[in-house]
C-alpha positions as CSV (number, residue, x, y, z in Angstrom):
1,X,117.5,58.3,-58.6
2,X,119.7,59.6,-61.4
3,X,123.4,60.3,-60.9
4,X,124.6,63.4,-62.7
5,X,128.1,62.5,-64.0
6,X,128.7,65.9,-65.6
7,X,128.8,67.7,-62.2
8,X,132.0,68.1,-60.4
9,X,130.5,66.3,-57.5
10,X,127.8,63.6,-57.7
11,X,125.3,63.7,-54.8
12,X,123.3,60.6,-53.8
13,X,120.5,61.0,-51.3
14,X,119.9,58.5,-48.6
15,X,116.8,59.4,-46.6
16,X,117.3,63.0,-45.5
17,X,121.1,62.8,-45.9
18,X,123.1,63.9,-48.9
19,X,126.1,61.8,-49.8
20,X,128.7,63.6,-51.9
21,X,130.6,61.4,-54.3
22,X,133.4,63.1,-56.2
23,X,134.4,62.1,-59.7
24,X,137.9,61.5,-58.2
25,X,136.4,58.7,-56.0
26,X,134.7,57.1,-59.0
27,X,137.9,57.3,-61.0
28,X,139.7,55.7,-58.1
29,X,137.3,52.8,-58.3
30,X,138.5,52.1,-61.8
31,X,142.2,52.6,-61.1
32,X,144.9,49.9,-60.8
33,X,147.7,50.5,-58.3
34,X,151.3,50.7,-59.6
35,X,153.0,51.9,-56.4
36,X,152.7,51.4,-52.7
37,X,151.1,54.8,-52.3
38,X,148.4,53.9,-54.9
39,X,147.9,50.5,-53.3
40,X,147.2,52.2,-49.9
41,X,144.7,54.5,-51.6
42,X,142.8,51.4,-52.7
43,X,142.0,50.7,-49.0
44,X,139.4,53.5,-49.1
45,X,136.4,53.2,-51.3
46,X,132.7,54.1,-51.5
47,X,132.2,52.5,-48.1
48,X,134.0,55.4,-46.4
49,X,131.3,57.9,-47.4
50,X,129.5,59.4,-44.4
51,X,132.1,57.7,-42.1
52,X,131.0,54.3,-43.1
53,X,127.3,54.8,-42.5
54,X,126.1,55.3,-46.1
55,X,124.3,53.0,-48.5
56,X,127.7,51.7,-49.6
57,X,128.6,50.2,-46.2
58,X,128.2,46.6,-47.3
59,X,131.0,47.0,-49.8
60,X,129.3,45.5,-52.8
61,X,130.1,48.5,-55.1
62,X,133.8,48.4,-54.1
63,X,133.9,44.6,-54.6
64,X,132.4,44.9,-58.1
65,X,134.8,47.6,-59.3
66,X,137.8,45.9,-57.9
67,X,136.9,42.6,-59.5
68,X,136.3,44.2,-62.9
69,X,139.6,46.2,-62.6
70,X,141.5,43.0,-61.7
71,X,139.9,41.1,-64.6
72,X,140.6,44.0,-67.0
73,X,144.3,43.8,-66.2
74,X,144.8,40.0,-66.1
75,X,142.4,38.3,-68.3
76,X,145.1,37.3,-70.8
77,X,147.1,35.7,-68.0
78,X,144.2,33.9,-66.3
79,X,142.4,32.7,-69.4
80,X,145.0,32.8,-72.2
81,X,143.0,30.6,-74.5
82,X,140.1,33.0,-74.6
83,X,142.0,36.2,-75.4
84,X,140.2,38.2,-78.1
85,X,136.8,36.7,-77.4
86,X,135.6,39.7,-75.4
87,X,136.4,42.6,-77.6
88,X,132.8,44.0,-77.5
89,X,132.6,43.5,-73.8
90,X,135.9,45.4,-73.4
91,X,134.5,48.4,-75.3
92,X,131.4,48.4,-73.1
93,X,133.6,48.3,-70.0
94,X,135.7,51.2,-71.3
95,X,132.5,53.1,-71.9
96,X,131.4,52.6,-68.4
97,X,134.8,53.8,-67.2
98,X,134.6,56.9,-69.4
99,X,131.1,57.7,-68.1
100,X,132.2,57.1,-64.5
101,X,129.4,54.6,-64.1
102,X,128.8,53.3,-60.5
103,X,128.6,49.4,-60.6
104,X,127.5,47.1,-57.9
105,X,127.1,43.3,-57.6
106,X,126.0,40.5,-55.3
107,X,126.9,36.9,-54.8
108,X,123.4,35.8,-53.8
109,X,121.6,33.3,-56.1
110,X,118.7,34.1,-58.4
111,X,115.4,32.6,-57.2
112,X,113.1,31.2,-59.9
113,X,109.7,32.6,-60.5
114,X,106.6,30.6,-59.5
115,X,106.3,29.0,-62.9
116,X,109.5,27.1,-62.2
117,X,111.2,28.1,-65.5
118,X,115.0,28.3,-65.4
119,X,116.5,31.6,-64.5
120,X,118.5,31.8,-67.7
121,X,118.2,30.4,-71.1
122,X,119.9,31.1,-74.4
123,X,118.2,33.2,-77.0
124,X,118.5,32.9,-80.8
125,X,121.2,35.7,-81.0
126,X,123.6,34.0,-78.6
127,X,122.6,36.1,-75.6
128,X,120.7,35.2,-72.5
129,X,117.1,35.7,-71.3
130,X,117.0,36.2,-67.5
131,X,114.0,35.8,-65.2
132,X,113.7,35.5,-61.4
133,X,114.7,37.7,-58.5
134,X,118.0,38.4,-56.7
135,X,118.9,40.3,-53.6
136,X,121.4,43.2,-53.8
137,X,122.7,45.6,-51.2
138,X,121.2,49.0,-50.5
139,X,123.8,50.5,-52.9
140,X,121.9,49.1,-55.9
141,X,119.5,52.0,-55.5
142,X,122.3,54.3,-56.7
143,X,124.1,52.0,-59.2
144,X,124.2,52.7,-63.0
145,X,124.9,49.1,-63.8
146,X,124.7,45.7,-62.1
147,X,127.4,43.0,-62.4
148,X,125.1,40.0,-62.3
149,X,126.4,36.6,-61.4
150,X,123.9,34.1,-62.7
151,X,123.5,31.2,-60.2
152,X,120.3,29.4,-59.6
153,X,119.2,28.8,-56.0
154,X,120.7,25.5,-54.9
155,X,123.6,25.6,-57.4
156,X,127.1,25.7,-56.0
157,X,128.7,28.0,-58.6
158,X,127.5,30.7,-61.0
159,X,127.4,29.7,-64.7
160,X,127.5,33.2,-66.3
161,X,128.1,36.8,-65.5
162,X,126.7,39.9,-67.2
163,X,126.9,43.7,-66.9
164,X,123.4,45.0,-67.1
165,X,122.3,48.7,-67.1
166,X,119.7,49.6,-64.6
167,X,117.4,51.0,-67.3
168,X,117.3,47.7,-69.1
169,X,113.8,46.7,-70.1
170,X,112.4,44.1,-67.8
171,X,114.7,44.9,-64.9
172,X,112.9,46.3,-61.8
173,X,114.7,47.3,-58.6
174,X,112.6,47.3,-55.4
175,X,114.0,48.6,-52.1
176,X,113.1,46.9,-48.8
177,X,113.1,48.7,-45.5
178,X,114.2,48.1,-42.0
179,X,111.8,47.8,-39.1
180,X,111.8,50.4,-36.3
181,X,112.7,54.0,-36.3
182,X,116.0,53.3,-34.5
183,X,117.1,51.0,-37.3
184,X,118.1,52.0,-40.8
185,X,115.2,53.3,-42.9
186,X,116.6,51.4,-45.8
187,X,117.6,47.8,-46.5
188,X,118.5,45.4,-49.3
189,X,117.2,45.9,-52.8
190,X,115.5,43.1,-54.7
191,X,116.1,42.9,-58.5
192,X,113.3,41.4,-60.5
193,X,114.3,40.1,-63.9
194,X,111.3,39.8,-66.1
195,X,112.5,38.3,-69.4
196,X,115.6,40.6,-69.3
197,X,117.4,40.2,-72.6
198,X,121.2,40.2,-72.3
199,X,123.0,40.6,-75.6
200,X,126.3,38.6,-76.1
201,X,128.5,41.7,-75.8
202,X,127.2,42.3,-72.3
203,X,128.2,38.8,-71.1
204,X,131.4,38.8,-69.1
205,X,131.4,35.0,-69.3
206,X,128.4,33.1,-70.8
207,X,127.3,29.7,-69.7
208,X,130.8,28.6,-68.8
209,X,131.1,28.0,-65.1
210,X,134.7,26.7,-65.4
211,X,136.1,29.9,-66.9
212,X,134.0,32.1,-64.7
213,X,135.2,30.4,-61.5
214,X,138.8,30.5,-62.6
215,X,138.4,34.2,-63.0
216,X,136.6,34.7,-59.7
217,X,139.0,32.5,-57.7
218,X,142.3,33.7,-59.2
219,X,144.4,35.9,-56.9
220,X,145.3,38.2,-59.8
221,X,141.6,39.0,-60.3
222,X,140.4,39.1,-56.7
223,X,143.3,40.4,-54.7
224,X,142.3,44.0,-54.8
225,X,138.6,43.1,-54.0
226,X,139.7,41.0,-51.0
227,X,142.1,43.8,-49.9
228,X,139.3,46.4,-49.9
229,X,136.9,44.0,-48.2
230,X,139.3,43.3,-45.3
231,X,140.1,47.0,-45.0
232,X,136.4,47.9,-44.9
233,X,135.7,45.2,-42.3
234,X,138.5,46.6,-40.1
235,X,136.8,50.0,-40.2
236,X,133.4,48.4,-39.3
237,X,135.0,46.5,-36.4
238,X,136.6,49.7,-35.1
239,X,133.3,51.4,-35.1
240,X,131.6,48.6,-33.1
241,X,134.6,48.4,-30.8
242,X,134.6,52.1,-30.1
243,X,130.9,51.9,-29.3
244,X,131.5,49.0,-27.0
245,X,134.2,50.9,-25.0
246,X,132.0,53.9,-24.8
247,X,129.0,51.9,-23.6
248,X,131.1,50.0,-21.1
249,X,132.2,53.4,-19.6
250,X,128.6,54.7,-19.7
251,X,127.1,51.7,-17.9
252,X,130.0,51.1,-15.5
253,X,130.5,47.6,-16.9
254,X,134.0,48.4,-17.9
255,X,135.0,47.7,-14.3
256,X,133.9,44.1,-14.6
257,X,136.9,41.7,-15.2
258,X,135.0,39.5,-17.7
259,X,134.1,42.6,-19.8
260,X,137.7,43.7,-19.7
261,X,138.7,40.2,-20.9
262,X,136.2,40.4,-23.8
263,X,137.4,43.8,-24.9
264,X,141.0,42.7,-24.6
265,X,140.4,39.8,-27.0
266,X,138.7,42.2,-29.3
267,X,141.7,44.5,-29.2
268,X,143.9,41.5,-30.0
269,X,141.7,40.6,-33.0
270,X,141.8,44.2,-34.3
271,X,145.6,44.5,-33.9
272,X,146.1,41.2,-35.6
273,X,144.0,42.3,-38.6
274,X,145.9,45.6,-38.8
275,X,149.2,43.7,-38.8
276,X,148.1,41.3,-41.5
277,X,146.9,44.1,-43.8
278,X,150.2,45.9,-43.2
279,X,152.1,42.7,-44.0
280,X,150.1,42.3,-47.2
281,X,151.1,45.8,-48.2
282,X,154.8,45.3,-47.3
283,X,154.9,42.0,-49.3
284,X,153.1,43.5,-52.3
285,X,154.6,42.6,-55.6
286,X,153.9,43.5,-59.2
287,X,151.7,41.2,-61.3
288,X,152.5,40.2,-64.9
289,X,150.5,43.2,-65.9
290,X,152.5,45.6,-63.7
291,X,149.7,46.0,-61.1
292,X,150.9,46.1,-57.5
293,X,149.0,43.4,-55.6
294,X,149.1,42.7,-51.8
295,X,150.8,39.5,-50.6
296,X,148.4,36.6,-51.0
297,X,149.0,34.7,-47.8
298,X,148.7,37.7,-45.5
299,X,145.7,38.9,-47.4
300,X,143.9,35.5,-47.1
301,X,144.7,35.4,-43.4
302,X,143.3,38.9,-43.0
303,X,140.1,37.9,-44.7
304,X,139.7,35.0,-42.3
305,X,140.6,37.1,-39.2
306,X,138.2,39.9,-40.2
307,X,135.1,37.7,-40.2
308,X,135.9,36.2,-36.9
309,X,136.8,39.5,-35.3
310,X,133.6,41.1,-36.5
311,X,131.5,38.4,-34.8
312,X,133.5,38.9,-31.6
313,X,132.9,42.6,-31.7
314,X,129.2,42.3,-32.1
315,X,129.1,39.7,-29.2
316,X,131.0,42.0,-26.9
317,X,128.8,45.0,-27.6
318,X,125.6,43.0,-27.2
319,X,127.0,41.5,-23.9
320,X,127.9,44.9,-22.6
321,X,124.5,46.5,-23.5
322,X,122.2,43.5,-22.8
323,X,120.8,44.7,-19.5
324,X,120.3,48.3,-20.8
325,X,118.7,47.0,-24.0
326,X,116.2,44.9,-22.0
327,X,115.4,47.8,-19.6
328,X,114.6,50.3,-22.3
329,X,111.3,49.4,-24.1
330,X,111.6,52.6,-26.3
331,X,115.0,51.8,-27.8
332,X,113.5,51.2,-31.2
333,X,111.4,54.5,-31.2
334,X,112.4,57.9,-32.3
335,X,111.5,59.3,-28.9
336,X,114.8,58.2,-27.5
337,X,116.8,60.2,-30.0
338,X,118.8,63.3,-28.8
339,X,118.5,66.3,-31.1
340,X,117.4,64.0,-33.9
341,X,120.4,61.7,-33.5
342,X,120.4,58.3,-31.9
343,X,121.6,58.0,-28.3
344,X,124.6,55.9,-27.5
345,X,122.4,53.1,-26.3
346,X,120.2,53.3,-29.4
347,X,123.3,53.3,-31.7
348,X,124.7,50.3,-29.8
349,X,121.3,48.5,-30.4
350,X,121.5,49.3,-34.1
351,X,125.0,47.8,-34.3
352,X,124.4,44.7,-32.1
353,X,120.8,44.0,-31.2
354,X,118.6,45.0,-34.1
355,X,117.5,42.9,-37.1
356,X,119.8,45.1,-39.2
357,X,122.7,44.0,-36.9
358,X,121.8,40.4,-37.3
359,X,121.7,40.7,-41.1
360,X,125.0,42.7,-41.1
361,X,126.7,40.0,-39.1
362,X,125.6,37.3,-41.5
363,X,126.8,39.5,-44.4
364,X,130.2,40.0,-43.0
365,X,130.8,36.4,-42.0
366,X,129.2,34.6,-44.9
367,X,128.4,36.7,-48.0
368,X,132.0,36.6,-49.4
369,X,132.7,33.0,-48.1
370,X,132.3,31.3,-44.8
371,X,135.0,30.4,-42.3
372,X,135.6,27.0,-43.8
373,X,135.9,28.1,-47.4
374,X,138.2,31.0,-46.4
375,X,140.4,28.5,-44.4
376,X,140.6,26.2,-47.5
377,X,141.6,29.2,-49.7
378,X,144.3,30.2,-47.2
379,X,145.6,26.6,-47.2
380,X,145.7,26.5,-51.0
381,X,147.7,29.7,-51.4
382,X,150.0,29.5,-48.4
383,X,153.7,29.0,-49.3
384,X,154.0,25.8,-47.3
385,X,157.3,25.0,-49.0
386,X,158.9,27.6,-46.8
387,X,157.8,25.7,-43.7
388,X,159.0,22.4,-45.1
389,X,162.4,23.9,-45.8
390,X,162.6,25.1,-42.2
391,X,161.9,21.5,-41.0
392,X,164.7,20.1,-43.2
393,X,167.1,22.8,-42.2
394,X,166.4,22.1,-38.5
395,X,167.1,18.4,-38.8
396,X,170.1,18.8,-41.0
397,X,171.6,21.2,-38.5
398,X,171.6,18.6,-35.7
399,X,174.9,16.8,-34.9
400,X,174.6,13.1,-34.1
401,X,176.0,11.7,-30.8
402,X,178.2,9.3,-32.8
403,X,178.5,8.2,-36.4
404,X,175.9,5.4,-35.9
405,X,173.0,7.9,-35.9
406,X,173.9,10.0,-38.9
407,X,171.5,8.4,-41.3
408,X,168.7,8.6,-38.8
409,X,169.1,12.3,-38.1
410,X,169.1,13.1,-41.8
411,X,166.0,11.1,-42.7
């Protein structure tokens, strides 16, 4: 499906729905915030189209644009020894920005073809030849370019990254589809790389896992991407929570104390996530490049809280609707729709009981890093010296009972 960039509004079609994408929204994806107002605008992204039910719901397009924008601003700070080595790549990126190209990505590995050949190998011109298959989100159907992280299945980290136009020879995008009329008619997109030639100028980082992972893991590069991701997850959690409250009222289960307890814990998780995002905004500071970035510690805590709260929201909705789900054998058929729209029960099933819901939960809790890796990242970036100073201040403030204990108190 082509995207007409010359029109005032770009329209993408998902099934029988038309999703308008303004050029302002695409320009916002390439922007870098310099003020608190501009930072708050970065909260929204492609995922807000159609109230968060469009092909961009998974957030991959927003993640790709935020990563590239962060790298654009801070490459000289993060990789000072390699400044000037990516001039051709810079020109290509600026061309993408000028054309208002929609870019998406994925962090899933590339699976080898049946012949067992490596997924990437160097060609004689210094570029790469890519072969294999890789899973992208549904938004890949509408992307102009793919930000491809080249990581073989079983490898811990990617070794290279490239920006590949969708029209590239040898690249084939194949959509998959959900099962059941009540579920989404669309699903992930599989990219097949059949000897795709990537010229050197389209390599973000080529065959250098150390440099690539310093870029991907550096707060200056990934802060905006993490900020948008946590904000998107909050919106998704609120949708599930609203459905859970409505279903509890509809089924009468809202009167049960244990259901009230589950919903109370869900409220606590949502309010904690809101507070952390707000704290990240209040503590935002300008980077060396003058980009206003959210406070790292609050942001990492928000990312960790978002995944946990998403899982709690799905569990609560599934628990509330369990009996009704089991009692309705037609929940996955179109017959239970009302005026062509899913009923409350059917929508709850889509969010909590369907195969789409199971995949969505895995995506939100693992695609961008699991609980352990996010906790480790929070530990690494937390300003623990502030806590240590509190400890010292506390003990130094104590007055000994007599002079004999002075050295012990101040130890």
